[in-house]
Backbone bond lengths (Angstrom), bond angles and torsions (degrees), N, CA, C in turn:
res aa  C-N    CA-C-N  psi(-1)  N-CA   C-N-CA  omega(-1)  CA-C   N-CA-C  phi
1 M - - - 1.488 - - 1.515 109.20 -
2 D 1.344 117.36 -43.98 1.433 119.73 -177.28 1.549 109.65 -65.99
3 D 1.318 116.44 -43.39 1.468 120.06 -178.63 1.558 108.46 -63.93
4 F 1.337 116.96 -39.19 1.479 118.83 179.46 1.492 110.08 -64.63
5 L 1.343 117.60 -42.48 1.437 121.23 -178.55 1.503 109.85 -66.05
6 Q 1.334 118.42 -43.26 1.447 122.96 179.49 1.555 109.92 -61.77
7 A 1.332 115.80 -45.42 1.478 118.00 -178.46 1.500 109.07 -66.08
8 G 1.349 119.84 -38.14 1.438 121.83 179.41 1.531 111.20 -62.37
9 I 1.294 117.38 -43.69 1.447 122.38 179.52 1.518 109.41 -62.49
10 L 1.324 115.67 -47.25 1.451 118.89 -177.97 1.517 112.73 -63.75
11 D 1.387 115.48 -40.30 1.450 120.23 177.76 1.562 109.58 -65.20
12 S 1.280 116.03 -41.07 1.480 117.09 -179.56 1.529 112.57 -65.92
13 L 1.346 115.76 -40.92 1.445 118.35 176.52 1.517 112.32 -66.42
14 G 1.352 115.68 -41.09 1.459 120.13 178.12 1.499 111.77 -58.50
15 L 1.309 118.02 -49.53 1.474 122.71 -179.00 1.515 108.71 -63.99
16 F 1.344 118.46 -42.62 1.447 120.76 -179.15 1.546 111.26 -62.39
17 I 1.310 116.96 -44.57 1.475 120.01 -179.82 1.506 110.67 -67.50
18 L 1.358 118.72 -40.09 1.441 120.05 -179.12 1.531 110.85 -66.48
19 N 1.322 116.20 -35.19 1.479 118.92 -178.64 1.536 111.60 -77.30
20 T 1.333 116.02 -34.49 1.456 120.00 -177.40 1.560 107.72 -135.16
21 P 1.325 118.06 74.86 1.474 121.04 -170.70 1.569 110.54 -60.38
22 F 1.364 116.66 -46.34 1.450 116.70 -173.72 1.533 112.11 -67.08
23 W 1.347 114.62 -51.75 1.476 118.21 -177.24 1.536 109.73 -69.74
24 G 1.309 115.96 -28.41 1.477 118.61 177.10 1.510 110.60 -60.94
25 F 1.322 116.59 -46.58 1.483 120.63 -179.95 1.512 109.40 -69.44
26 V 1.317 118.52 -34.91 1.439 121.25 179.64 1.515 110.26 -64.05
27 L 1.313 116.28 -46.23 1.452 120.86 -179.58 1.525 110.52 -66.56
28 L 1.326 117.43 -39.32 1.475 119.61 176.87 1.521 108.96 -62.02
29 G 1.327 118.24 -44.03 1.454 122.16 177.38 1.488 111.76 -57.16
30 L 1.371 116.86 -48.18 1.459 121.54 -179.42 1.526 109.42 -63.41
31 T 1.330 116.47 -37.53 1.457 118.38 177.65 1.504 111.63 -60.03
32 F 1.351 116.49 -47.15 1.486 120.18 179.19 1.488 111.18 -63.06
33 I 1.353 117.68 -37.41 1.449 119.34 -177.07 1.538 110.29 -72.46
34 V 1.329 115.89 -46.93 1.476 120.39 -176.33 1.490 112.37 -72.89
35 R 1.371 115.55 -41.50 1.474 120.34 -178.36 1.522 110.95 -124.04
36 G 1.320 115.00 49.22 1.462 120.69 -176.19 1.517 113.55 -56.88
37 E 1.354 114.91 -45.74 1.440 117.67 -179.05 1.497 111.79 -61.20
38 T 1.330 117.99 -46.47 1.445 121.97 179.62 1.492 113.91 -61.58
39 A 1.359 115.79 -43.43 1.448 120.40 -178.89 1.566 110.82 -65.41
40 I 1.335 115.57 -40.17 1.442 120.52 179.89 1.510 111.10 -65.54
41 L 1.341 114.56 -46.62 1.471 118.00 -179.67 1.536 111.24 -62.84
42 L 1.329 117.85 -40.31 1.457 123.83 179.31 1.537 109.21 -64.27
43 S 1.330 118.14 -43.00 1.459 120.47 179.50 1.519 109.00 -65.72
44 V 1.323 119.74 -43.39 1.471 120.44 179.52 1.523 109.86 -62.60
45 F 1.353 115.95 -42.38 1.453 119.04 -179.55 1.550 111.07 -61.01
46 L 1.298 116.49 -44.45 1.441 120.34 -177.84 1.533 111.22 -67.16
47 V 1.340 118.01 -37.85 1.456 122.50 179.10 1.558 108.81 -68.58
48 M 1.295 118.39 -44.71 1.447 121.07 -178.78 1.542 110.45 -68.70
49 K 1.304 116.42 -30.46 1.507 119.65 -179.02 1.518 109.12 -70.60
50 G 1.335 116.30 -24.57 1.439 119.48 176.83 1.483 116.99 98.75
């Protein structure tokens, strides 16, 4: 279930960024600025999980 959810999120982000590259990066930047702690913790968790 976790792998399916992770793959779904990555696929959604990938399609979104490919379809709207500029705004995709802008929104990702805003996400890191507004919720930097959450984004960093989530990234670390996903990396450590493997």
